[in-house]
C-alpha angles and dihedrals in degrees: 000000000000123000111274097019113132114262118220138027118317130185121187125190094339118188118192124191125192118192090345093307121115108234100166127031130178098003115174117187131170118186129174128192111292096024116135121205137184127203123210125179141154115277090251090069117085096226092180090060091047091052091045090054092049090049092051096248091119128023124267113236087218143350131044140272126197136181117208090342097307133096 
């Protein structure tokens, strides 16, 4: 990691689609080591797919995610 690069997990303008339907749009998230987060959503939202997209296990339909300044 180079000096001055942001440490942690950063998501900017994320768009997540599940079965062709947009379920998240414009998500910005900034987490640093030690942060704890909770996610709440209506039952019609596939939260597992949203978390998988944030983790890089499925593609984002838009936006970016970085970990410690890298892809």
